[in-house]
C-alpha positions as CSV (number, residue, x, y, z in Angstrom):
1,X,102.1,100.8,82.8
2,X,103.9,98.4,84.8
3,X,105.7,99.4,87.9
4,X,109.3,98.1,87.4
5,X,110.4,98.6,91.3
6,X,107.3,96.6,92.6
7,X,109.6,94.1,94.5
8,X,111.6,97.1,96.3
9,X,108.7,98.4,98.4
10,X,110.0,100.2,102.1
11,X,106.6,100.1,103.4
12,X,104.3,97.1,103.5
13,X,100.6,97.0,103.7
14,X,98.0,94.3,102.5
15,X,97.4,96.2,99.2
16,X,101.2,95.9,98.6
17,X,101.6,92.2,100.0
18,X,98.5,91.3,97.8
19,X,100.4,93.4,94.3
20,X,103.9,91.9,95.3
21,X,102.4,87.9,95.5
22,X,100.5,89.2,92.2
23,X,103.3,90.2,90.5
24,X,105.6,87.3,92.4
25,X,103.3,84.7,90.7
26,X,103.7,85.8,87.6
27,X,107.9,86.4,87.8
28,X,109.8,83.5,86.5
29,X,113.0,83.9,88.7
30,X,111.4,84.4,92.2
31,X,114.1,83.8,94.2
32,X,115.8,87.4,93.2
33,X,112.3,89.2,93.9
34,X,112.0,87.6,97.4
35,X,115.8,88.5,98.1
36,X,115.5,92.2,97.1
37,X,112.3,92.9,98.6
38,X,113.3,91.3,102.0
39,X,116.4,93.4,101.7
40,X,114.2,96.6,101.9
41,X,112.1,95.0,104.4
42,X,114.6,94.3,107.0
43,X,114.5,97.2,109.2
44,X,110.9,98.4,109.1
45,X,109.0,95.3,108.8
46,X,111.2,92.5,110.2
47,X,108.5,89.7,110.3
48,X,107.9,90.3,106.7
49,X,111.3,89.9,105.6
50,X,112.4,86.9,107.6
51,X,108.8,85.5,106.0
52,X,110.5,86.5,102.6
53,X,114.2,85.2,103.4
54,X,112.3,81.1,104.4
55,X,110.6,81.2,101.1
56,X,113.5,81.8,99.7
57,X,115.5,79.6,100.7
58,X,112.8,76.9,100.2
59,X,113.6,77.6,96.6
60,X,115.6,74.5,95.5
61,X,118.7,76.1,93.8
62,X,122.1,75.6,95.4
63,X,123.7,79.2,94.4
64,X,120.7,80.5,95.7
65,X,121.2,78.5,99.0
66,X,124.5,80.3,99.3
67,X,123.6,84.2,98.6
68,X,120.4,83.3,101.5
69,X,122.6,82.3,103.8
70,X,124.8,85.3,103.3
71,X,121.6,87.1,103.7
72,X,120.9,85.2,107.2
73,X,124.4,86.5,108.0
74,X,123.1,90.3,108.6
75,X,121.8,92.8,106.6
76,X,122.6,96.0,105.0
77,X,122.6,98.2,107.9
78,X,122.7,95.9,111.2
79,X,121.6,92.1,112.1
80,X,118.7,90.3,111.4
81,X,116.1,90.1,114.0
82,X,115.2,86.9,116.4
83,X,112.6,84.7,114.6
84,X,109.5,83.4,115.7
85,X,111.6,80.4,116.5
86,X,113.4,82.3,118.8
87,X,116.4,81.4,116.4
88,X,118.7,84.1,115.7
89,X,119.6,84.2,112.0
90,X,123.1,85.3,112.2
91,X,123.8,82.3,114.6
92,X,121.7,80.0,112.4
93,X,123.4,80.6,109.2
94,X,127.4,79.9,111.2
95,X,126.2,77.1,112.4
96,X,125.3,75.7,109.2
97,X,121.2,75.0,109.7
């Protein structure tokens, strides 16, 4: 039976990541799944969430870009962490980056 919540993981292991990638490859609209999964992982796995948001923002769609910028501005329960590049996603979104 198919798992309808494959993109709403609250934990992240290599097995879960592999299953997510397998399902994502088959998905028509990858952007929503990347965005939703990133939201679920923001607090517990911030680096993974940032990677998913980066992939989300790389999808060429203006509406998705705008939604991504909103997500970079802050997460539901607090602020996004500082990324590997040293930039805070909150400040990056406000400066138009």
